[in-house]
ZAMARGU-4260 file (C-alpha; in steps of 0.2 Angstrom, whole numbers, plus 5000, padded with zeros to 4 digits):
<rodrens>
0) 4941/4894/5047 | 4957/4884/5045 | 4968/4899/5049 | 4966/4905/5067 | 4968/4924/5065
5) 4963/4926/5083 | 4979/4919/5089 | 4991/4931/5097 | 5009/4929/5092 | 5022/4937/5102
10) 5033/4946/5090 | 5044/4955/5103 | 5062/4951/5101 | 5061/4945/5083 | 5068/4961/5076
15) 5051/4966/5070 | 5050/4984/5065 | 5032/4985/5071 | 5036/4979/5088 | 5054/4980/5092
20) 5056/4998/5086 | 5043/5005/5098 | 5054/5014/5110 | 5066/5020/5097 | 5052/5027/5086
25) 5039/5032/5099 | 5048/5033/5115 | 5038/5019/5123 | 5042/5001/5124 | 5024/4997/5130
30) 5015/5006/5116 | 5002/4995/5107 | 5009/4996/5089 | 4995/4999/5076 | 5005/5009/5064
35) 5016/5002/5050 | 5006/4991/5036 | 5012/4974/5043 | 4999/4961/5049 | 5000/4952/5065
40) 4995/4935/5057 | 5005/4919/5053 | 5009/4917/5035 | 4999/4903/5026 | 5004/4885/5029
45) 5007/4884/5010 | 5020/4898/5010 | 5028/4892/5026 | 5029/4874/5019 | 5037/4880/5002
50) 5050/4890/5011 | 5054/4875/5022 | 5056/4864/5007 | 5067/4877/4999 | 5079/4877/5014
55) 5078/4858/5016 | 5081/4853/4998 | 5091/4866/4989 | 5107/4876/4990 | 5104/4894/4992
60) 5114/4900/4977 | 5109/4911/4963 | 5092/4907/4956 | 5081/4911/4941 | 5062/4915/4942
65) 5053/4899/4937 | 5040/4898/4923 | 5028/4893/4937 | 5031/4909/4946 | 5027/4919/4930
70) 5012/4908/4928 | 5006/4911/4945 | 5007/4930/4943 | 4998/4930/4926 | 4984/4919/4932
75) 4982/4929/4948 | 4981/4945/4938 | 4969/4938/4926 | 4957/4931/4938 | 4957/4945/4951
80) 4960/4960/4940 | 4955/4955/4922 | 4973/4958/4916 | 4978/4949/4900 | 4997/4949/4901
85) 5011/4938/4897 | 5028/4933/4904 | 5037/4947/4893 | 5027/4960/4902 | 5034/4956/4919
90) 5050/4963/4927 | 5055/4959/4945 | 5061/4971/4959 | 5065/4969/4977 | 5051/4981/4982
95) 5038/4993/4976 | 5046/5008/4983 | 5062/5003/4974 | 5052/5000/4958 | 5045/5018/4959
100) 5062/5025/4961 | 5068/5015/4945 | 5053/5022/4936 | 5057/5040/4941 | 5075/5037/4935
105) 5070/5028/4919 | 5055/5038/4913 | 5059/5056/4918 | 5074/5067/4918 | 5082/5078/4932
110) 5071/5093/4936 | 5055/5085/4927 | 5039/5088/4936 | 5031/5073/4945 | 5013/5074/4952
115) 5006/5065/4967 | 4990/5066/4977 | 4989/5075/4994 | 4988/5066/5005 | 4996/5050/4999
120) 5009/5037/5004 | 5024/5046/5011 | 5038/5038/5000 | 5030/5044/4984 | 5036/5061/4988
125) 5053/5056/4996 | 5058/5045/4981 | 5054/5059/4968 | 5064/5072/4978 | 5079/5061/4982
130) 5080/5058/4963 | 5081/5077/4959 | 5064/5078/4951 | 5052/5092/4956 | 5037/5086/4966
135) 5020/5093/4964 | 5004/5089/4974 | 4986/5089/4968 | 4973/5089/4983 | 4960/5076/4986
140) 4943/5083/4990 | 4932/5075/5003 | 4914/5072/4997 | 4902/5061/5005 | 4915/5054/5017
145) 4927/5049/5004 | 4941/5056/4994 | 4938/5062/4976 | 4951/5068/4963 | 4951/5086/4958
150) 4953/5084/4939 | 4953/5103/4935 | 4968/5104/4947 | 4976/5089/4939 | 4975/5097/4922
155) 4981/5114/4928 | 4996/5105/4935 | 4999/5096/4919 | 4999/5112/4909 | 5008/5123/4921
160) 5022/5112/4928 | 5027/5101/4913 | 5022/5085/4922 | 5030/5070/4915 | 5024/5057/4928
165) 5009/5054/4939 | 5011/5041/4953 | 4994/5034/4959 | 4990/5024/4974 | 4977/5012/4968
170) 4968/5009/4980 | 4973/5024/4990 | 4984/5024/5005 | 4980/5030/5018 | 4962/5034/5014
175) 4957/5016/5008 | 4948/5023/4993 | 4945/5012/4978 | 4945/5022/4963 | 4930/5019/4951
180) 4931/5014/4933 | 4925/5031/4928 | 4937/5040/4939 | 4952/5030/4932 | 4947/5033/4914
185) 4946/5052/4917 | 4963/5052/4925 | 4971/5041/4912 | 4963/5051/4897 | 4971/5067/4905
190) 4988/5058/4906 | 4987/5053/4888 | 4982/5070/4882 | 4997/5078/4891 | 5009/5064/4888
195) 5011/5059/4906 | 5016/5042/4911 | 5005/5034/4925 | 5013/5023/4938 | 4999/5013/4947
200) 5005/5006/4964 | 4993/4992/4966 | 5001/4984/4981 | 4985/4985/4992 | 4973/4980/4978
205) 4970/4962/4984 | 4964/4969/5000 | 4948/4975/4993 | 4931/4972/5002 | 4915/4964/4996
210) 4906/4981/4994 | 4919/4988/4982 | 4927/4983/4965 | 4945/4987/4961 | 4950/4991/4944
215) 4968/4991/4936 | 4970/5004/4923 | 4978/4993/4910 | 4962/4982/4911 | 4951/4996/4905
220) 4957/5000/4888 | 4970/4992/4877 | 4978/5009/4873 | 4981/5012/4891 | 4994/4999/4891
225) 5006/5011/4882 | 5005/5024/4896 | 5003/5014/4912 | 5016/5005/4922 | 5008/4994/4936
230) 5017/4989/4951 | 5012/4975/4962 | 5018/4963/4976 | 5011/4949/4986 | 5019/4957/5001
235) 5005/4967/5009 | 4991/4954/5005 | 5001/4939/5012 | 5012/4948/5025 | 5028/4945/5015
240) 5037/4962/5017 | 5053/4953/5024 | 5056/4942/5009 | 5058/4956/4996 | 5049/4953/4980
245) 5038/4965/4969 | 5035/4966/4951 | 5032/4978/4937 | 5019/4975/4923 | 5025/4984/4908
250) 5016/4982/4891 | 5025/4995/4881 | 5042/4989/4875 | 5049/5006/4875 | 5045/5009/4893
255) 5051/4992/4897 | 5067/4994/4889 | 5071/5010/4898 | 5066/5002/4915 | 5077/4987/4911
260) 5092/4999/4908 | 5091/5007/4925 | 5088/4991/4933 | 5104/4984/4926 | 5113/5001/4931
265) 5107/5000/4949 | 5107/4981/4951 | 5088/4983/4955 | 5084/4967/4945 | 5092/4956/4958
270) 5078/4947/4968 | 5078/4935/4983 | 5075/4916/4980 | 5064/4917/4996 | 5054/4930/4988
275) 5051/4920/4972 | 5046/4905/4982 | 5035/4914/4994 | 5026/4924/4980 | 5022/4908/4970
280) 5016/4899/4985 | 5005/4914/4989 | 4997/4917/4972 | 4995/4898/4967 | 4992/4889/4984
285) 4986/4902/4997 | 4969/4906/4989 | 4959/4899/5003 | 4970/4908/5016 | 4967/4924/5007
290) 4948/4922/5007 | 4948/4919/5025 | 4959/4934/5028 | 4948/4945/5019 | 4933/4939/5029
295) 4942/4942/5045 | 4948/4959/5040 | 4931/4964/5034 | 4924/4960/5052 | 4938/4970/5059
300) 4934/4984/5048 | 4916/4984/5053 | 4920/4983/5071 | 4931/4998/5070 | 4917/5008/5061
305) 4904/5002/5074 | 4915/5007/5088 | 4918/5025/5081 | 4900/5027/5077 | 4895/5022/5095
310) 4909/5028/5106 | 4917/5043/5096 | 4902/5050/5085 | 4911/5067/5084 | 4926/5059/5075
315) 4926/5060/5056 | 4933/5044/5047 | 4934/5036/5030 | 4926/5019/5028 | 4940/5009/5020
320) 4935/5001/5004 | 4952/4992/5003 | 4967/4990/5014 | 4968/4986/5032 | 4971/5005/5037
325) 4958/5016/5045 | 4960/5035/5042 | 4952/5046/5055 | 4951/5065/5059 | 4958/5069/5076
330) 4955/5088/5075 | 4943/5088/5089 | 4958/5085/5100 | 4964/5103/5096 | 4982/5098/5095
335) 4994/5103/5081 | 4998/5089/5069 | 5016/5087/5073 | 5011/5083/5091 | 4997/5071/5088
340) 5008/5055/5088 | 5016/5060/5105 | 4998/5064/5112 | 4992/5046/5107 | 5007/5039/5115
345) 5006/5049/5131 | 4987/5048/5133 | 4984/5031/5126 | 5000/5022/5124 | 4996/5018/5106
350) 5007/5020/5091 | 4999/5026/5076 | 5004/5035/5059 | 5002/5053/5059 | 4993/5061/5045
355) 5005/5075/5043 | 5018/5063/5035 | 5006/5060/5020 | 5003/5079/5015 | 4998/5096/5021
360) 4980/5093/5019 | 4979/5078/5032 | 4989/5086/5047 | 4974/5082/5059 | 4972/5064/5053
365) 4979/5048/5060 | 4981/5031/5052 | 4977/5015/5062 | 4981/4997/5056 | 4968/4985/5061
370) 4976/4969/5054 | 4978/4961/5071 | 4969/4948/5082 | 4952/4955/5087 | 4956/4955/5105
375) 4971/4967/5101 | 4960/4978/5090 | 4947/4980/5104 | 4961/4985/5116 | 4968/4997/5103
380) 4951/5005/5101 | 4949/5008/5119 | 4966/5016/5120 | 4961/5028/5105 | 4945/5032/5115
385) 4955/5036/5131 | 4964/5049/5121 | 4949/5058/5115 | 4941/5056/5133 | 4956/5064/5140
390) 4952/5080/5131 | 4933/5080/5135 | 4938/5078/5154
</rodrens>
């Protein structure tokens, strides 16, 4: 490998949310942080070089998105996700969560119903509620160790609550589930039947493992382009959350116009020059780095699975088909969901995301981020085991 993912980088004192907020958020300055979706790996040399050149060669004033940035996005989506899009289909945003907020404001009205899964990424709920829309949840069912959609419940919700928008995590965060082509078609056909706009958050889609295939809804049928807004970013895949750039893919002119209106009203169309340069370098020049990253993450994922199977066989978990997030059930600890984070800090000095934040159905789950050097991951797994062992003893 040209990239040394085993290298341990001291991020303390760099204003890293993951590392420098440990005492503030978890009450322990020594806790091993394996929570927020942020990788402990260096960015690709190509991204770092592009940013250095920007600083060395240009005045950091207002900048326009370059044609080459658009081309890098279009080519990446075509080769990775079988999307056929053009420059006119792309709108920029500082981030995916902000883009979701804009979609809620632009494509629904106050008090409209918005449907999300339970469990699902926490900001889906908070963004909807802060914009004075009614949030409804449809439960995910566990079958054969993975989440499945409850289409009967989804249709019932569409009928009873006048749902105008469905926000989908594709792939699913925190469960790591990659939705199949058939599952997506069934969902989108329901959305069309009940005139519901689908927002497909695909920020983790480029972190899919070799044993799964990710699908983007707008690549499945041409008619879906009128009902789906796709949200994407290089930030999770290339560890670029700090440079702030995401994008919408909107093929329906009416939907695009409404989104653009709200973008202008809220100044959510202003994006960072650093984000533009880093994103282009990621999609056009960091392909080999991404390949090596996925090989390393897949080995990390397999290590976590082997550890749980051998050392914690009583603990149910979901095998991640995508993302670098491991979702496991801590119910054998017999501790209330709102006390689990504290328990993992006190017994193992490890900081994880508590499942209770993702929905009522996941109060006993915890989320572990394994995008770190392997030696750190092994230490983290021992700390998790220590927590479970403390209850056995």
